[in-house]
C-alpha positions as CSV (number, residue, x, y, z in Angstrom):
1,M,94.0,121.8,101.5
2,A,92.6,118.2,101.4
3,G,92.6,116.8,97.9
4,R,95.5,118.7,96.6
5,Q,97.5,116.4,94.4
6,T,101.1,116.1,93.2
7,V,101.4,115.1,89.5
8,V,104.4,113.0,88.6
9,V,105.3,113.1,85.0
10,G,106.9,109.9,83.9
11,A,106.3,106.3,85.0
12,G,109.9,105.0,84.9
13,P,111.8,104.1,88.0
14,A,112.4,107.7,89.1
15,G,108.7,108.6,88.7
16,L,107.5,105.4,90.5
17,A,109.9,105.9,93.4
18,A,108.8,109.6,93.8
19,A,105.1,108.6,93.7
20,A,105.6,105.8,96.3
21,M,107.5,108.1,98.7
22,L,104.8,110.8,98.3
23,G,102.2,108.2,99.2
24,R,104.1,107.2,102.3
25,R,104.0,110.9,103.4
26,G,100.2,110.7,103.1
27,L,100.1,112.8,100.0
28,T,98.0,112.2,96.9
29,A,100.1,111.5,93.8
30,T,99.0,110.8,90.3
31,V,101.5,109.5,87.7
32,L,101.1,110.5,84.1
33,D,103.0,108.8,81.2
34,R,102.7,109.1,77.5
35,E,103.2,105.4,77.0
36,P,100.7,102.6,77.7
37,A,102.7,100.9,80.5
38,V,105.2,101.7,83.2
39,G,108.9,101.5,82.5
40,A,108.5,102.1,78.8
41,S,112.2,102.8,78.1
42,W,113.2,99.6,79.9
43,R,110.6,97.6,77.9
44,G,112.2,99.0,74.7
45,H,115.8,98.1,75.5
46,Y,117.6,95.3,73.7
47,E,116.7,91.9,75.1
48,S,120.2,90.9,76.3
49,L,120.5,93.9,78.6
50,R,121.6,93.2,82.1
51,M,122.1,95.9,84.7
52,H,125.7,97.1,85.3
53,T,124.7,98.1,88.8
54,V,124.4,95.6,91.6
55,R,120.9,94.1,92.4
56,S,121.0,95.3,96.0
57,L,121.9,98.9,94.9
58,S,119.4,99.1,92.1
59,T,116.1,98.8,94.0
60,L,113.3,101.3,94.5
61,P,112.4,102.4,98.0
62,G,111.1,99.7,100.2
63,A,111.1,96.8,97.6
64,P,114.2,94.6,97.2
65,L,114.8,93.0,93.8
66,P,114.4,89.2,94.0
67,R,117.6,87.2,94.6
68,A,116.6,84.9,91.8
69,G,117.5,87.6,89.4
70,G,121.2,87.2,90.3
71,R,123.7,90.0,90.9
72,W,123.1,91.6,87.5
73,V,119.4,91.8,86.9
74,A,118.1,91.2,83.4
75,R,115.9,93.7,81.5
76,A,112.8,91.5,81.6
77,D,113.1,90.9,85.3
78,F,113.5,94.6,86.0
79,V,110.4,95.4,83.9
80,A,108.4,92.8,85.9
81,Y,109.7,94.3,89.1
82,L,108.5,97.8,88.1
83,D,105.0,96.4,87.4
84,R,104.9,94.8,90.8
85,Y,106.2,97.9,92.5
86,A,103.4,100.0,91.0
87,A,100.8,97.5,92.0
88,E,102.1,96.8,95.5
89,N,102.4,100.6,96.3
90,R,98.9,101.1,94.8
91,L,100.2,103.9,92.7
92,V,97.6,105.9,90.7
93,I,98.9,105.8,87.1
94,R,97.2,107.3,84.1
95,P,98.9,105.8,81.0
96,S,98.8,107.2,77.5
97,V,98.6,110.8,78.8
98,D,101.1,113.1,77.2
99,V,102.1,116.2,79.2
100,H,102.8,119.0,76.8
101,R,103.6,122.0,79.1
102,I,103.9,122.8,82.8
103,D,103.1,126.4,84.0
104,A,103.3,128.0,87.4
105,A,99.7,128.7,88.7
106,G,99.6,130.6,92.0
107,A,100.7,128.3,94.8
108,G,100.8,125.3,92.4
109,V,101.1,124.2,88.8
110,M,99.0,123.8,85.8
111,L,99.7,121.0,83.3
112,A,98.5,121.0,79.7
113,T,98.0,117.4,78.7
114,S,96.5,115.3,76.0
115,A,93.7,114.6,78.5
116,G,93.0,118.2,79.2
117,T,94.3,120.7,81.8
118,I,95.3,119.4,85.2
119,T,96.0,121.6,88.3
120,A,98.2,120.4,91.2
121,A,100.0,121.5,94.2
122,A,103.3,120.4,92.7
123,A,104.8,118.6,89.8
124,V,107.6,116.1,89.7
125,V,109.2,115.8,86.3
126,A,110.7,112.3,85.9
127,T,110.7,111.8,82.1
128,G,114.4,110.9,82.2
129,Y,117.5,111.1,79.9
130,N,116.1,108.7,77.3
131,R,113.1,110.7,76.1
132,E,114.3,111.4,72.5
133,P,116.9,109.5,70.6
134,V,119.7,111.4,68.9
135,L,120.6,110.3,65.4
136,P,123.6,112.1,63.8
137,A,123.2,113.9,60.5
138,W,126.1,112.5,58.5
139,P,126.8,113.9,55.1
140,G,125.3,111.6,52.4
141,Q,123.2,109.8,55.0
142,D,120.1,109.7,52.7
143,T,122.1,107.8,50.1
144,F,122.8,104.8,52.3
145,G,121.3,101.7,50.7
146,G,121.4,99.5,53.8
147,R,119.5,99.7,57.1
148,L,120.2,102.7,59.4
149,L,118.7,102.7,62.9
150,H,119.1,104.2,66.3
151,S,120.1,101.8,69.1
152,N,116.7,102.3,70.7
153,A,115.2,100.2,67.8
154,Y,117.7,97.3,68.3
155,R,116.2,94.2,70.1
156,T,118.3,91.1,69.2
157,A,121.1,90.0,66.9
158,D,118.8,87.6,65.0
159,P,118.0,89.9,62.1
160,Y,121.7,90.6,61.6
161,R,123.1,87.1,61.4
162,G,125.7,86.8,58.6
163,Q,125.7,90.6,58.1
164,D,128.5,93.2,58.4
165,V,127.3,95.7,61.0
166,L,128.7,99.0,62.0
167,V,127.9,100.2,65.6
168,V,128.5,103.9,66.1
169,G,129.1,105.1,69.7
170,A,131.2,103.5,72.4
171,G,129.0,103.9,75.5
172,N,127.6,101.0,77.5
173,S,124.7,100.6,75.1
174,G,127.0,100.6,72.0
175,T,129.5,98.2,73.4
176,D,126.7,95.9,74.7
177,I,125.1,95.8,71.3
178,A,128.4,95.2,69.5
179,L,129.0,92.3,71.9
180,D,125.5,90.9,71.4
181,L,126.0,91.1,67.6
182,A,129.4,89.4,67.8
183,R,128.0,86.6,69.9
184,G,124.8,86.4,67.9
185,G,126.1,85.5,64.5
186,A,126.9,88.8,62.7
187,R,129.7,88.2,60.1
188,R,131.7,91.3,61.1
189,V,131.1,93.9,63.8
190,W,132.8,97.2,63.7
191,L,132.6,99.7,66.5
192,S,133.2,103.4,65.6
193,L,134.3,105.8,68.3
194,R,135.5,109.5,68.3
195,S,137.5,109.4,71.5
196,P,138.9,106.7,73.8
197,P,136.3,105.6,76.2
198,G,136.9,104.9,79.9
199,L,136.9,101.1,80.5
200,V,136.8,99.2,83.7
201,P,135.7,95.6,84.5
202,R,132.1,95.4,85.8
203,Q,133.6,93.5,88.7
204,A,137.1,92.6,89.7
205,L,138.0,90.0,92.3
206,G,134.3,89.8,93.2
207,L,134.0,93.6,93.9
208,P,131.5,95.3,91.6
209,A,132.8,98.5,90.0
210,Q,129.7,100.4,91.4
211,V,130.8,99.5,95.0
212,A,134.3,100.7,94.3
213,A,132.9,103.9,92.7
214,I,130.9,104.7,95.8
215,G,134.0,104.6,97.8
216,L,136.0,106.7,95.3
217,A,133.4,109.3,94.4
218,R,134.4,111.6,97.3
219,A,138.1,111.1,96.8
220,P,140.3,113.6,94.9
221,A,139.9,113.0,91.2
222,R,143.6,112.2,90.7
223,L,143.5,109.4,93.3
224,A,140.3,108.0,91.9
225,D,141.6,108.1,88.4
226,A,144.8,106.3,89.4
227,V,142.9,103.5,91.1
228,A,140.6,103.1,88.0
229,A,143.7,103.1,85.7
230,L,145.4,100.5,87.7
231,E,142.2,98.3,87.7
232,R,142.1,98.6,83.9
233,R,145.7,97.6,83.5
234,L,145.4,94.6,85.8
235,F,142.0,93.3,84.7
236,V,141.4,94.6,81.1
237,G,144.9,95.0,79.8
238,D,146.4,97.1,76.9
239,L,144.1,97.1,73.9
240,S,145.9,100.0,72.0
241,A,147.1,97.6,69.3
242,R,143.4,96.8,68.7
243,G,142.5,100.5,68.4
244,L,141.2,100.9,71.9
245,Q,143.4,103.4,73.7
246,A,143.1,104.3,77.4
247,D,141.5,107.7,78.1
248,A,144.3,109.9,79.3
249,R,141.9,112.2,81.1
250,G,141.0,109.7,83.7
251,I,137.6,108.1,84.4
252,F,136.5,110.2,87.4
253,T,137.9,113.5,86.0
254,R,136.0,113.0,82.8
255,H,132.8,112.1,84.6
256,R,133.1,115.2,86.8
257,R,133.7,117.5,83.8
258,E,131.5,115.9,81.1
259,G,129.2,113.5,82.9
260,R,130.6,110.6,80.8
261,L,130.3,107.2,82.4
262,P,132.9,104.5,81.8
263,I,132.2,101.3,79.9
264,L,131.7,98.5,82.4
265,D,133.3,95.5,80.7
266,H,131.7,92.1,80.9
267,G,133.1,90.5,77.8
268,F,133.6,93.5,75.4
269,A,137.4,93.8,75.9
270,A,137.9,90.1,75.2
271,A,135.8,90.3,72.0
272,V,138.0,93.2,70.9
273,R,141.2,91.3,71.8
274,N,140.2,88.2,69.8
275,G,138.9,90.1,66.8
276,Q,135.2,89.5,67.2
277,I,134.8,93.3,67.4
278,T,136.9,95.7,65.4
279,I,137.5,99.2,66.6
280,V,137.4,101.9,63.8
281,P,137.6,105.7,63.7
282,A,134.7,108.1,63.7
283,V,132.2,108.3,60.8
284,E,132.7,111.3,58.6
285,A,130.3,110.7,55.7
286,I,128.2,108.1,53.9
287,D,128.4,107.6,50.1
288,G,125.8,105.1,48.9
289,P,126.8,101.7,50.3
290,H,130.1,103.1,51.6
291,V,130.8,104.6,55.0
292,D,133.9,107.0,55.1
293,L,135.8,107.0,58.4
294,H,138.2,109.6,59.8
295,G,141.6,108.9,58.2
296,G,140.4,107.6,54.9
297,T,139.2,104.1,55.8
298,R,136.0,103.0,53.9
299,L,133.6,100.3,55.1
300,D,130.6,98.7,53.4
301,P,128.2,97.6,56.2
302,A,124.8,96.2,55.6
303,T,123.5,97.9,58.7
304,I,124.5,100.9,60.8
305,I,123.3,101.1,64.4
306,A,123.7,104.5,65.9
307,A,124.2,104.2,69.7
308,T,124.6,107.9,69.8
309,G,122.5,108.7,72.9
310,Y,119.4,110.6,73.8
311,R,118.3,114.1,74.8
312,P,115.9,114.8,77.6
313,A,113.7,117.0,75.4
314,L,112.5,119.2,78.2
315,H,112.3,122.5,76.4
316,A,108.7,122.3,75.3
317,L,107.7,121.0,78.7
318,V,109.4,123.5,81.0
319,G,111.9,125.5,79.0
320,H,109.8,128.7,79.3
321,L,110.2,128.5,83.1
322,G,113.9,129.2,82.9
323,V,114.8,126.1,84.8
324,L,117.1,124.4,82.3
325,R,120.9,124.6,81.8
326,P,122.3,125.3,78.4
327,D,122.7,121.6,77.8
328,G,118.9,121.1,78.3
329,L,119.1,119.4,81.7
330,P,117.5,120.8,84.8
331,A,119.5,123.3,86.8
332,V,118.2,121.8,90.1
333,H,117.3,118.3,91.2
334,G,115.6,116.6,94.1
335,A,114.3,118.7,96.9
336,R,115.6,121.9,95.4
337,T,113.4,123.9,93.1
338,H,114.2,126.8,90.8
339,P,112.9,130.3,91.6
340,G,111.2,130.3,88.3
341,A,109.1,127.2,89.2
342,P,109.0,126.8,93.0
343,C,106.5,123.9,92.8
344,V,108.3,121.9,90.1
345,H,110.8,119.2,91.1
346,F,113.1,117.1,88.9
347,T,114.4,113.6,89.4
348,G,116.3,111.0,87.3
349,F,118.2,113.5,85.2
350,R,121.6,113.0,86.8
351,N,124.1,110.4,85.6
352,P,126.1,109.5,88.8
353,I,129.1,107.3,88.6
354,T,127.7,105.6,91.8
355,G,124.6,104.3,89.9
356,A,121.5,106.2,88.8
357,L,119.0,103.8,90.5
358,R,120.8,104.1,93.8
359,E,120.8,107.8,93.7
360,L,117.2,108.3,92.6
361,R,116.0,106.6,95.9
362,F,117.6,109.5,97.8
363,E,116.1,112.1,95.4
364,A,112.6,110.5,95.8
365,A,112.8,110.7,99.6
366,A,114.0,114.3,99.5
367,I,111.3,115.4,97.1
368,A,108.5,113.8,99.2
369,E,109.9,115.5,102.3
370,A,110.0,118.9,100.5
371,I,106.5,118.7,99.1
372,A,105.1,117.5,102.4
373,A,106.7,120.5,104.2
374,A,105.4,122.9,101.6
375,E,101.9,121.4,101.9
376,A,102.0,121.6,105.7
377,S,103.1,125.3,105.5
378,A,100.3,126.0,103.0
379,L,97.8,124.4,105.3
380,V,98.9,126.6,108.2
381,R,98.7,129.7,106.1
382,A,95.1,128.7,105.1
383,Q,93.9,128.5,108.7
384,P,91.9,131.5,109.9
385,A,93.7,133.9,112.1
């Protein structure tokens, strides 16, 4: 069985971690990515981005992030870390190779790629949540005379100085971008939301929200929700007069039911309170230069930035194998595989409240162990009786 390789699809943090753990098991791993460099989604994020997870809990296996990056690591520092990680682990990476489809092929897989067909003992799909941006189709959208872009195209506030900007979507990216615009010289910044977001301080009394979430994740949802609500009241305060209501469903309950993460506040709440960011209702339609909001309000922004999320876009790749849930995400993760594709593993498609980077380390180790066990079993079966 010598020479059988595992192909990892995606050279982001999840893919790099999986490839490194496979290598430590003595297995051959090749990483394919459609982009020319590792960590493409991180390279494309807005420049002001800092992690909301703690440096010590955001590392890949066997490689701590440098202390010089501080508690909340900057985007550029994390990109440099990914480059070093790939080099130091001597990962075999083939950039600019797009994988179109994965099929089961006997006791392995066959991948149709832009560089031809590749066979392997197993495949690890690590293409991530942020594969394809989602831009809503608002009525009249084509009539808008200003600039309309998805948040994945936003880099800095510089092009929007002196402008009125509408940000749509109140996740962590939307609130971060709204805050960056407010601090970066935009004339007015509106943030449109459909429902009240969960909101907690990124840290309180020196304790990071991520650390608190790790402790509360296994607690009953009602208890965890009550703790998070108390933290919001004490350290964020009541912003209902500014249009930012508290989410009555509870942060942990909503995450368990919908997978929605809370906003980790590091200045957003203060910007709402002092009027730098104005909360407005959901967008209903666009009429030329006007944006009509729920309830009848009309705005005239120069730019609309849609922080409206992404889809994993896995259907073309593996949808035919029957391994996806109705929402398009994998039905299994980590060491577990689906009966329809017993040699295909998935990592990096969960959105844990305890931190995605922390959790993918565990997934990478479990995947490497499962593939090593499968290869050992295949080697035994191949021995002559």
